C-alpha positions in Angstrom: 120.7 155.3 60.1 120.6 152.2 61.7 123.9 150.0 61.2 124.0 147.4 58.2 127.1 145.6 56.8 127.4 144.9 53.5 129.8 142.5 52.0 131.5 142.0 48.9 132.1 138.0 48.3 130.9 135.3 49.6 134.0 133.2 50.0 135.3 131.1 52.6 136.5 133.7 55.1 133.5 136.8 54.1 130.5 134.0 54.8 131.1 133.4 58.1 131.2 137.4 59.1 128.0 137.5 57.5 126.7 134.8 59.6 128.0 136.2 62.4 126.6 139.6 61.9 123.4 138.7 60.7 122.2 137.8 64.5 122.6 141.6 65.3 122.7 143.9 61.7 120.7 143.8 58.8 123.6 142.0 56.0 123.9 141.9 52.3 126.1 139.5 50.4 127.4 140.5 46.7 128.5 137.7 44.8 129.0 136.8 41.5 126.6 133.4 42.1 124.5 133.8 45.3 123.6 130.5 46.9 120.9 128.4 44.6 120.7 131.3 42.1 121.2 128.1 39.4 119.4 125.8 41.3 122.6 124.0 42.6 122.6 122.6 46.0 124.3 124.4 49.0 124.9 122.6 52.4 126.2 125.8 53.7 124.3 126.9 57.2 124.2 130.9 55.7 121.8 129.4 52.5 119.3 128.7 54.9 119.1 132.3 57.0 116.8 134.4 55.9 118.3 137.5 57.2 121.2 137.5 55.3 120.4 138.9 52.0 122.2 137.9 48.5 122.4 139.3 45.8 124.1 138.9 42.2 126.6 141.0 41.6 130.7 141.5 39.8 132.5 144.3 41.5 134.2 144.1 37.2 130.8 146.0 36.0 129.3 149.1 37.5 126.0 148.8 36.4 125.6 145.6 38.3 126.9 147.4 41.2 124.5 150.2 40.7 121.8 147.6 40.4 123.1 145.3 43.5 124.5 147.5 46.4 122.2 148.3 49.2 121.7 151.9 49.9 121.3 151.6 53.5 124.8 150.3 53.7 127.0 151.5 56.8 129.7 149.3 56.9 131.3 147.5 54.0 133.5 144.6 53.8 135.6 144.4 50.8 136.8 140.9 50.3 137.4 139.2 47.1 140.2 136.9 45.4 140.6 137.6 41.7 139.7 134.5 39.3 142.9 134.5 38.2 146.3 134.7 38.9 147.0 137.4 36.2 148.1 140.8 36.4 145.0 141.7 34.4 142.6 139.9 36.9 144.1 141.6 39.9 143.9 145.0 38.0 139.9 144.4 37.6 139.1 143.3 41.1 141.2 146.0 43.1 142.1 149.3 41.9 139.0 149.1 38.7 136.6 147.7 40.8 137.3 150.3 44.3 136.7 152.9 41.7 133.4 151.2 40.5 132.1 150.8 44.4 133.4 154.6 45.1 131.7 156.1 41.5 128.3 154.3 42.5 128.8 155.6 46.1 129.5 159.4 44.7 126.2 159.3 42.2 123.7 158.4 45.1 125.5 160.6 47.3 126.2 157.8 50.1 128.7 157.9 52.3 130.2 154.7 54.2 131.0 154.9 58.2 133.8 152.7 57.6 134.9 150.4 54.2 137.3 147.2 55.7 139.0 146.0 52.9 141.0 142.4 52.9 144.8 143.0 51.7 148.1 141.3 51.7 151.4 141.1 53.8 152.5 141.0 49.8 152.6 144.7 49.4 155.5 144.3 51.7 159.2 143.9 49.2 161.5 143.5 52.3 163.7 140.4 51.9 166.5 140.5 54.2 164.7 138.9 57.6 163.6 142.2 58.9 160.7 143.0 61.1 158.1 144.6 59.0 154.7 146.2 61.1 151.9 148.9 60.0 154.6 151.5 59.6 157.1 149.9 57.4 157.9 151.0 53.8 155.9 149.1 50.9 157.2 148.8 47.5 156.3 145.8 46.0 157.5 144.3 43.0 154.8 141.6 41.8 151.7 142.5 40.0 149.9 141.3 43.0 151.4 143.6 45.2 151.0 146.4 42.9 147.6 145.8 42.2 146.8 146.3 46.0 149.0 148.9 46.8 147.5 151.1 44.5 144.0 149.6 46.0 145.1 150.4 49.1 146.4 154.2 48.2 142.8 154.5 46.3 140.9 153.7 49.7 143.1 156.2 51.7 142.0 158.6 49.5 138.5 158.1 49.0 137.0 155.9 51.8 136.7 156.0 55.9 138.5 152.9 55.8 140.3 149.9 57.7 142.6 147.6 55.5 144.0 144.3 56.6 146.8 143.0 55.7 146.4 139.0 56.3 150.1 137.0 56.4 150.0 133.1 54.6 146.5 132.0 54.9 146.2 128.2 55.8 143.8 126.1 57.6 140.2 124.8 56.5 141.0 122.6 53.3 144.4 124.8 52.0 146.6 121.5 52.2 149.3 122.4 49.6 151.8 122.6 52.0 150.9 120.0 53.7 150.8 117.4 50.8 154.1 118.8 49.4 155.8 117.6 52.6 153.7 114.2 52.4 154.8 113.7 48.7 158.8 114.3 50.0 158.3 117.4 47.5 159.5 120.1 50.0 163.1 119.8 50.5 165.3 122.1 52.4 165.5 125.8 51.1 168.9 126.7 50.7 168.2 130.5 51.5 165.8 129.1 54.3 163.2 132.3 54.3 161.1 133.4 56.9 157.3 132.5 56.4 154.4 134.4 58.0 151.2 132.7 58.3 148.0 132.8 59.9 145.0 130.1 60.0 141.8 130.5 58.7 139.7 130.3 61.7 141.9 133.9 63.4 141.5 135.8 59.4 137.8 135.4 60.5 137.7 136.2 63.8 140.2 139.4 63.1 137.6 140.3 60.6 134.6 139.9 63.3 136.4 141.2 66.1 137.5 144.8 63.9 134.4 145.4 62.1 132.4 144.5 65.6 134.5 147.4 67.3 133.6 149.6 64.9 129.8 148.8 64.7 130.0 149.6 68.6 131.1 152.9 68.0 135.0 152.3 69.0 137.7 153.9 67.2 139.8 151.9 64.9 143.2 152.3 63.0 143.2 152.8 59.2 145.9 149.3 59.0 146.5 146.7 60.9 148.9 143.6 60.2 147.1 140.3 60.7 149.6 137.5 60.9 150.0 135.2 64.1 152.4 135.6 66.9 155.5 132.9 65.4 157.2 134.1 62.2 159.2 130.7 61.5 161.9 130.1 58.7 160.3 127.6 56.1 162.9 125.0 57.0 162.1 124.5 60.7 158.6 124.1 59.4 159.9 121.3 56.8 161.6 119.7 59.9 158.4 119.9 62.1 156.3 117.8 58.9 158.9 115.7 58.6 158.8 114.6 62.4 154.9 114.2 63.0 154.1 113.1 59.2 154.7 110.0 57.4 156.6 111.5 54.2 157.6 110.1 51.8 161.5 110.3 51.0 162.7 113.8 49.5 162.7 113.7 45.6 162.8 116.9 42.8 159.8 119.2 44.1 157.4 119.1 41.3 155.9 122.3 42.5 159.2 124.2 44.3 158.7 126.5 47.4 157.2 129.9 46.3 159.0 133.1 47.5 157.2 135.9 45.9 157.2 137.7 49.3 160.7 137.5 50.1 161.6 136.8 53.8 160.6 139.1 56.6 159.1 138.7 60.3 155.6 140.2 60.3 154.5 141.6 63.6 151.2 141.7 65.0 151.3 144.2 68.1 148.6 146.2 66.7 146.0 143.8 66.4 147.2 142.4 69.4 146.9 145.9 71.4 142.9 146.0 69.9 142.2 143.1 71.9 142.4 140.4 69.2 143.0 137.0 71.3 144.3 134.7 68.8 142.7 131.1 68.3 145.8 129.2 66.7 149.2 132.1 68.0 151.3 130.0 66.1 152.1 127.5 63.2 152.1 124.7 65.4 149.1 125.1 66.9 147.4 125.5 63.6 148.9 122.8 61.3 148.3 120.3 64.0 144.1 121.1 64.2 144.5 120.7 60.2 146.4 117.6 60.7 144.5 115.9 63.4 141.4 116.9 61.4 142.0 116.0 58.0 144.9 113.2 58.3 145.1 112.0 61.3 146.3 108.6 59.8 149.2 110.1 58.6 150.7 111.1 61.7 154.0 109.4 62.8 155.0 111.6 65.8 152.3 112.2 68.4 151.8 115.6 69.1 152.5 116.8 72.9 
């Protein structure tokens, strides 16, 4: 069978992946609202690339998946964000959505060569600054982490798969932390936990890198922790923002720093060993790109 790619989800990470692979393979993107399906204007270059097939589908509706999932799929990327940060939404999109996908494949007698699943470092429960990697125990207590752990377990039991756990994604237009710093709403945190980051462009790069290796017949691990090369304490990051940006004086935060994921240091040795070369190997290089692109007028101290 000729290799082909199906992507469930058409967001900021998966859309560039579709554009990358359509140059060489048949690509189908399943999403709730495909480009221009309701007549809206869509400025994405992918909207004008005929080789990408868009199909309307909802992973929580098994009949929708039966109708839309291509029968020729060999490699599938499952890259979804639940529509709401609620326990119900996470259960529907992750464990239940994957069960729907597996049931449709089973009904057809269809087997994927490899399923790629985008997960999160939120499955790690460690809160004592320890170093974690793919071999570390996971025992999440948040509903989002529990749903992802359940989804990962289901995938390992039912698919030939590669799971990618991304740490905190920034870049693109994700400016929450920068805006907090600018508004003086990023105060020093007494416990000063570690935070782990990966730029949006590197998330895309990691997916392209690993999927390309599989499509080329190369061997992959079943799990990768995708994070940049420098875990950082939040107060160190805060001080760097204040040194380089015109920040307002500190004031009580309207949106406190969220510490859902404890304090740990994520290690990316396995990903580096696979041959991936980071575009932004640390948070400073990535945030510098964001600042210079989105808010150059806010720079107080030049970068070196």
